[in-house]
N, C-alpha and C positions, 0 to 999 in steps of 0.2 A: 606352498607359495614362497615365491619370492621375500628377498627385503623392501623391496620397494613397495608390494602389496601388501605387507604387513604395515608399512609404516602408514600407508592409505585406508586400512580396515583402522587404525589404530585412532589415525585424526578423525575421519566420521565418528567413529564412537565418542571421544572425546566433547565434538561438537555438539555431537544430539544428547549427551548428558548433559553439558553445560545449559544447554535449553529447556531441559527438565527440571533442572536445581537454579535458575535465574529466577528471581520473582517477576513479576510483572512489574512495570512502574505504580500503575494505580489498580485499585480493587474495583472500577468502575467497567460497567459492556456497552455501555452507548455515550456518544457526545455530543450534544448539539453544535451545530457549525451553523453559521450567520454568515453569508456573503452579501453585500450592497442589496442588503434588505430580505434577502431568501435564506429562511432557515431549513435548514435538512436535520435528520436524526441519525447517525454513524453508528457503527459496528464499531467498538473501538477495541486497535489491534494494538499492543502495547507488552507482545512477547517475541522472543527471536521466533518461534513455533507459528505463532500467527502470523507473522509477518510472513515468513516462509511460505505458511496455507494458502493465505488470500484469499480468493476465490478458485480456488484449484478445484475441480471435480462439480463445482455447483452450477445448476441451470440456473438460468436467468432467473425463474420463478423463486428457486429457493434462496434468493438473498434479499436478508434481513434488512430492516428498514430501509434508508435508502441507498446504503453504499457501504464503505468504511472505511477508518481514519488509521492509518498507519502514526504511530506516536513512537518517537524516540528521544531518549532521554540527553541528547545534546546534538545540536545541528553537524551535519556532514554530508559528503557527497553520497546520493543513492541513489540506488539503482533499483527497478521494478522490471517484473517477468511477465509475459502474459500464459507462461505455462501452464498445463493444464485449465485454462480460465475458456469456455465456448463461447463468449459471446465477447462484441468490443466495449470496451472502458474509455472511460474519460479518467487523466490522470491529472490533480489539480497537485502540483508543489506548492508548499507552506514554509515558508520562514518568520522563524517569531510568530508576528500577526498578518502578515501582508502575503498575498498570492505573486510568487514569482513567476510562473511558468502554469501553462496549458498546455497537455498534451491528449487532440482529441481521437476517440475513434481507434485507439490501439487492440489491434487484436493480434492473434497466431494466423500466422497463412493460412487462406482456405485453401491454396491449390496444393502447399509442400505440406502445412500442417506444424511449419518452425514454429516456435514462439520469437516475439518480439519482445527484446529488451533494449528499456530506454533507461537513463540515467540524468539525472539533474546537473551534471557540469555545463559550466564549470561553478553553479551555484550549491551552496552548502544548502540546509532543509532540515526541517526538524521536523515536519507531517508530511505524509503522501495521503490525500484524499483520491480514494478510488472509485469511479461509478458505473455503474450502465450506462453505455452511451448514451449522449444526450443531455445529461445531467447537468454538465456544464451551462448549455445553452438555457436548460429552464433557472438556473442561477444567474445567469449572464457574467461569471466566474470570469477577469483577463486579469493580467498580471499588473500589480499596483491595487487591485483591489484590496481593503482591510479584512482580516478575518477573525471573528470573533468565535472562540470556541472554549463551552462547556461543560466540565464533563458532570453524568448523571451519576 
């Protein structure tokens, strides 16, 4: 192996090890989210590995609860990828307790199979709510709505 490959392998191993040793933000498995009077129970994702895994390799029927809430310890510009997700999703970006953006029907290309990557730029967020598509219509989530998040 050449020097660049050694460095690349070292970086990957370091990142994987960090993902295994960094403790989760909470001990909670679910989060109740209420937006515009509508309540959802979401799977809480607060580790690097849970953020990376998301819904990859899970069929729509296998989605636990109403979706997933990715939680972060501080606000930053965040990204989301549809890699390995076999169904369209709605992505709700939350800063503090306010919905700041909603992306509906985000999905891997049905023609090319290429993943779609979106980010919150220029907005910093500390929560990303991922729902099987049509979930935001059920909740009427729009930017400006207040989001109440309770961890179970």
